[in-house]
C-alpha positions in Angstrom: 27.3 80.3 90.1 24.2 78.7 91.4 21.2 79.1 90.2 18.1 77.8 92.0 14.9 77.6 89.9 11.9 75.0 90.2 13.2 73.2 93.3 16.6 72.2 92.0 20.6 73.9 92.4 22.1 73.5 90.0 25.8 75.0 89.5 27.8 76.0 86.6 31.4 76.7 86.8 32.1 80.3 85.2 35.4 80.1 83.5 37.4 83.2 83.1 40.2 83.9 85.4 39.8 87.3 85.3 37.0 89.1 87.8 34.7 91.9 86.0 31.0 93.6 85.0 32.0 91.8 80.9 33.0 88.3 82.0 30.3 88.4 84.3 27.6 89.8 82.1 29.0 87.5 78.7 29.1 84.7 81.3 25.4 84.4 82.3 24.3 85.8 78.8 25.9 82.6 78.0 23.9 81.2 81.2 20.8 83.6 80.1 21.3 81.1 76.0 21.0 77.7 77.7 25.1 77.5 76.1 26.9 77.4 80.2 26.9 73.2 80.5 25.9 72.3 84.4 28.9 71.9 86.6 29.8 68.3 88.2 32.3 67.0 90.5 32.3 64.0 88.7 35.3 61.1 87.8 35.4 60.9 83.9 34.0 57.7 82.0 35.9 54.9 81.7 36.7 54.9 78.5 35.3 50.7 78.2 31.9 50.2 80.2 31.2 46.4 78.8 31.5 44.3 81.9 28.5 43.0 83.7 29.5 45.6 86.4 28.8 48.7 84.9 30.9 51.8 86.3 28.5 54.4 87.2 30.0 58.1 87.1 28.0 61.2 88.4 27.9 61.6 84.3 27.0 59.4 82.9 23.8 58.6 86.2 20.9 59.8 83.8 21.9 57.8 81.0 23.1 54.3 82.5 19.9 54.9 85.5 17.4 56.8 85.1 
């Protein structure tokens, strides 16, 4: 699901295999309650990242860069 709000486009992963009124309604309700995490196409963060040169992936960009 794509959401365009306040000039930003965010992606949220619809996590149900079945597409029905109930599953879509449940997903939208969880989104509106803030219970659905943004979907980032990202590699997993490295297990250790204590070298002089840091490895930054999509999931750690905000934490390490900003």
